[in-house]
C-alpha positions in Angstrom: -35.4 28.2 20.0 -39.0 27.5 19.1 -39.4 23.7 19.1 -42.1 21.4 17.7 -42.2 17.9 19.2 -44.3 15.2 17.5 -45.0 11.9 19.3 -48.1 9.7 19.5 -47.2 8.9 23.2 -48.7 11.8 25.3 -46.4 10.9 28.2 -43.3 11.5 26.0 -44.8 14.8 25.0 -45.3 15.8 28.6 -41.8 14.7 29.6 -40.2 16.7 26.8 -42.3 19.8 27.7 -41.4 19.6 31.4 -37.7 18.9 30.8 -37.2 21.7 28.2 -39.2 24.2 30.3 -37.2 23.4 33.5 -33.7 23.4 32.1 -33.7 25.6 29.0 -35.1 28.9 27.7 -36.6 27.2 24.6 -40.3 27.2 24.0 -42.0 24.0 22.9 -45.2 23.0 21.1 -46.3 19.3 21.2 -48.7 17.4 19.0 -49.5 13.7 18.8 -49.7 12.9 15.0 -48.2 13.8 11.6 -51.3 15.6 10.4 -51.4 17.7 13.5 -47.8 18.6 13.0 -48.5 19.7 9.4 -51.3 21.9 10.7 -49.2 23.4 13.4 -46.4 24.3 10.9 -49.0 25.8 8.6 -50.5 28.0 11.4 -47.2 29.1 12.8 -46.7 32.8 12.2 -43.0 32.4 13.0 -41.4 29.2 11.7 -40.2 26.6 14.2 -36.4 26.5 14.8 -36.2 22.8 15.6 -38.5 19.8 15.2 -38.4 16.5 17.2 -40.1 13.5 15.5 -41.0 10.1 16.7 -40.2 7.5 14.0 -43.0 5.0 14.8 -46.4 6.7 14.7 -49.8 5.7 13.3 -51.4 7.4 10.3 -48.1 9.0 9.3 -44.7 7.8 10.5 -41.8 10.2 11.3 -39.9 9.4 8.1 -42.8 10.4 5.9 -43.4 13.5 8.0 -39.8 14.5 7.7 -40.0 14.3 3.9 -43.1 16.5 3.9 -41.5 19.1 6.3 -38.4 19.3 4.1 -40.7 20.2 1.1 -42.4 23.0 3.2 -41.3 26.6 2.6 -38.8 27.8 5.2 -38.0 24.3 6.5 -35.4 23.2 4.0 -32.6 23.5 6.6 -34.4 23.3 9.9 -32.8 20.8 12.4 -34.9 17.6 12.6 -34.2 15.3 15.5 -35.7 11.7 15.3 -36.8 9.9 18.5 -36.2 6.1 18.1 -36.1 3.1 20.4 -32.9 1.1 20.4 -34.7 -1.7 18.5 -35.7 0.8 15.8 -32.2 2.1 14.9 -32.4 0.3 11.6 -34.8 3.1 10.5 -32.2 5.8 11.1 -30.6 5.6 7.6 -34.0 6.1 6.1 -34.6 9.0 8.4 -31.4 10.7 7.4 -32.3 10.2 3.7 -35.7 11.8 4.5 -33.9 14.9 5.8 -33.2 14.2 9.5 -30.1 15.9 11.0 -29.7 13.9 14.3 -31.5 11.3 16.5 -32.1 10.6 20.1 -32.7 7.1 21.4 -35.5 6.1 23.7 -35.6 5.9 26.6 -33.4 9.0 26.6 -31.7 10.7 29.5 -31.9 14.5 29.8 -28.1 15.0 29.3 -28.4 13.5 25.8 -31.5 15.5 25.0 -29.9 18.8 26.0 -26.7 18.0 24.2 -28.6 17.3 20.9 -30.7 20.5 21.4 -27.5 22.5 21.9 -26.1 21.2 18.6 -29.4 22.0 16.9 -29.3 25.5 18.4 -25.7 26.0 17.1 -26.9 24.9 13.6 -29.8 27.5 13.8 -27.3 30.2 14.7 -25.0 29.3 11.8 -27.9 29.4 9.4 -29.0 32.8 10.7 -25.5 34.1 10.2 -25.4 32.7 6.7 -28.7 34.2 5.8 -27.5 37.6 7.1 -24.4 37.2 5.1 -26.4 36.3 1.9 -28.7 39.3 2.6 -25.6 41.6 3.0 -24.1 40.2 -0.3 -27.4 40.8 -2.1 -27.5 44.4 -0.8 -23.9 44.9 -1.9 -24.7 43.5 -5.3 -27.7 45.8 -5.6 -25.5 48.8 -4.5 -22.9 47.7 -7.1 -25.4 47.7 -9.9 -26.8 51.0 -8.8 -23.4 52.6 -8.5 -22.3 51.4 -11.9 -25.4 52.8 -13.6 -24.6 55.8 -15.7 -26.4 58.0 -18.3 -25.4 57.5 -21.9 -23.7 60.9 -22.0 -21.8 60.5 -18.7 -18.0 59.8 -18.7 -17.2 56.5 -17.1 -13.9 55.6 -15.4 -13.0 52.2 -16.7 -10.5 50.2 -14.6 -8.2 47.3 -15.2 -6.7 48.4 -18.5 -3.2 50.0 -18.7 -3.3 53.5 -20.4 -7.1 53.7 -20.1 -7.8 56.3 -17.5 -10.7 58.4 -16.2 -11.7 61.6 -17.9 -10.3 63.9 -15.2 -7.0 62.1 -15.0 -6.7 62.1 -18.8 -7.2 65.9 -19.0 -4.8 66.4 -16.1 -2.2 64.3 -18.0 -2.6 66.4 -21.1 -2.4 69.7 -19.2 0.7 68.6 -17.3 2.6 67.5 -20.4 5.8 69.6 -21.1 5.3 72.1 -23.9 7.8 70.4 -26.1 6.1 67.0 -25.8 2.7 68.6 -26.3 3.9 70.1 -29.6 4.7 66.6 -30.8 1.4 65.1 -29.8 -1.9 64.7 -31.6 -5.5 64.1 -30.3 -7.9 61.6 -31.8 -11.3 60.2 -31.0 -13.3 57.0 -31.9 -17.0 56.4 -31.5 -19.0 53.2 -31.1 -21.5 53.5 -33.9 -24.2 51.4 -32.2 -23.8 52.9 -28.7 -27.5 53.8 -28.3 -28.6 50.2 -28.9 -25.9 48.8 -26.6 -26.9 51.2 -23.8 -30.6 50.3 -24.0 -30.0 46.6 -24.4 -27.4 45.9 -21.7 -27.4 46.0 -18.0 -25.2 48.6 -16.3 -22.5 46.0 -15.5 -22.6 44.5 -19.0 -22.4 48.0 -20.6 -19.3 48.8 -18.5 -17.7 45.5 -19.5 -18.5 46.3 -23.2 -16.7 49.7 -22.9 -13.8 48.1 -21.0 -13.2 45.4 -23.6 -13.4 47.9 -26.4 -11.0 50.2 -24.7 -8.6 47.3 -24.2 -8.8 46.3 -27.8 -8.4 49.9 -28.9 -5.1 50.3 -27.0 -3.9 46.9 -28.4 -4.4 48.1 -31.9 -2.7 51.4 -31.3 0.2 49.6 -29.6 2.2 52.6 -28.5 3.6 53.1 -25.0 2.9 56.9 -25.0 -0.8 56.5 -26.0 -3.4 57.5 -23.4 -7.2 57.0 -23.8 -10.3 57.9 -21.9 -14.0 57.3 -22.3 -15.9 60.6 -22.5 -19.5 59.3 -22.8 -21.9 58.9 -25.8 -19.8 56.1 -27.0 -16.7 58.3 -27.6 -13.2 57.3 -26.7 -10.7 60.2 -26.8 -6.9 59.8 -26.8 -3.5 61.2 -27.5 -0.6 59.8 -29.4 2.8 61.0 -30.6 2.5 62.5 -34.2 5.4 60.2 -35.1 3.3 57.1 -34.4 1.8 57.2 -37.9 -1.9 57.5 -36.9 -4.3 56.3 -39.7 -8.0 56.5 -38.9 -8.9 54.1 -41.7 -6.3 51.5 -40.7 -7.2 51.7 -37.0 -10.9 51.4 -37.9 -10.4 48.3 -40.0 -8.0 46.6 -37.6 -10.0 47.3 -34.5 -13.4 46.2 -35.9 -11.9 43.0 -37.2 -10.7 42.2 -33.7 -14.0 43.1 -32.1 -15.7 40.4 -34.0 -14.0 37.9 -31.7 -14.9 39.7 -28.4 -18.1 38.2 -27.0 -19.2 41.3 -25.0 -19.5 43.3 -28.3 -22.1 40.9 -29.8 -25.6 42.0 -28.9 -28.4 39.8 -30.4 -26.6 39.5 -33.7 -25.6 43.1 -33.8 -21.9 43.8 -34.0 -20.7 46.9 -32.1 -18.1 48.7 -34.3 -16.0 51.9 -34.0 -15.4 54.7 -36.4 -12.4 57.0 -36.1 -12.0 60.7 -36.8 -9.0 62.4 -38.2 -6.4 63.5 -35.6 -5.9 67.1 -34.4 -2.3 68.2 -33.6 -1.8 69.7 -30.1 0.3 72.5 -31.7 -0.2 74.9 -28.9 1.8 76.5 -26.1 -1.3 77.0 -23.9 -3.1 74.5 -21.7 -6.4 75.8 -23.0 -5.3 75.2 -26.6 -4.7 71.5 -25.7 -8.2 71.1 -24.4 -9.6 72.8 -27.5 -7.7 70.2 -29.7 -9.2 67.4 -27.7 -12.7 68.9 -28.2 -12.1 69.3 -32.0 -11.0 65.6 -32.2 -14.3 64.6 -30.5 -16.3 66.8 -32.8 -14.7 65.3 -35.9 -15.7 61.7 -34.9 -19.2 62.9 -34.1 -19.5 64.3 -37.6 -18.2 61.0 -39.1 -20.2 60.2 -42.3 -20.0 57.7 -45.1 -18.5 60.4 -47.3 -15.6 61.1 -44.9 -15.1 57.3 -44.5 -14.9 56.9 -48.2 -12.4 59.8 -48.5 -10.3 58.3 -45.8 -10.2 55.0 -47.5 -9.2 56.5 -50.8 -6.4 58.4 -49.0 -5.2 55.2 -47.4 -5.1 53.2 -50.7 -3.4 56.2 -52.5 -0.7 56.5 -49.8 0.1 52.8 -50.0 1.0 51.9 -53.6 1.1 48.2 -54.6 4.9 48.0 -54.2 4.9 49.2 -50.6 1.6 47.8 -49.3 1.9 45.3 -46.4 0.3 42.4 -48.2 -1.9 41.8 -51.2 -4.6 40.4 -48.9 -4.5 43.7 -46.9 -4.8 45.7 -50.0 -7.9 43.7 -51.1 -9.4 44.3 -47.7 -9.0 48.0 -48.1 -10.4 47.9 -51.6 -13.5 46.0 -50.4 -14.1 48.5 -47.6 -13.7 51.3 -50.1 -16.2 49.7 -52.5 -18.7 49.3 -49.7 -18.2 52.8 -48.5 -18.7 54.2 -52.0 -22.0 52.4 -52.3 -23.1 54.2 -49.1 -22.4 57.6 -50.7 -25.2 58.8 -52.9 -24.1 59.5 -56.5 -24.5 63.1 -57.5 -26.2 62.1 -60.8 -28.7 59.8 -59.1 -29.4 62.5 -56.4 -30.1 65.1 -59.2 -32.3 62.6 -61.0 -34.3 61.9 -57.9 -34.7 65.6 -57.2 -35.8 66.2 -60.8 
């Protein structure tokens, strides 16, 4: 260790220097006042590992000096040993409050001195190990952030959600399906409408959490054990579902976006991330290539999602659910409100013609 000893008694300084040099491999620097100690600490290119302070000193006592050392950069956890005569032990409590870690009584014997230094050396070793561990954790965190960074168009494998798999695993699952099951399956896709804003506003970790939470809510709304979903990039989730499941793009869109309002990760500076759904594409094919084509068509349909298609889907939903068979009057009103809003987004042909004229 590199030790700094501070005592206004030059004989004590000489005794400490001779004893430490003779019996240990530590190096020691001695000064005779608090101001000299502060200057020595400031000039040291390599910080001292341990500091020995006399309590009773003129100009600046050891307790005041200990407080100043604790406020100095790199010395917040450095072992500080206080030298005190037996009659001065009443000052020890104040010394500990000032930041001291141990004390040695004067006159001291060498056995006690070396024992206290061994304890201090152990503390230094533990702090170095802790610092190395913190540095390693910081590096791991940096690597984690780097490894979770993706481009906007890149597929991301999201983990921790049942039925939400990586893109390669999803395609393999589709290709390995028995032909009879494939004939009874349909592909669908949904897209986050504000994906560009989310990507530019969030960190890589927060962006991944957003996608994971949305994928989890998506599967909860679908609520079918045979459903399988993947994230393809550009805000698009693709999935498969039995045709008998009664897929409805407008219903899923309404239900999922209502749920997302209560998911904190989907709120970005007052902007609500929402999803739009495309119409499904049946996997009516006997070939594996045909199945992949159906998945591609489903993704293209959601990419081309417009207010006109949304309005048409809502009209279809209301038409297929007459008043007598609709789930509840409140649900019907919700669909009618969405239809009304969608119709206002679609330019009226007469108004467009007038504007052109």
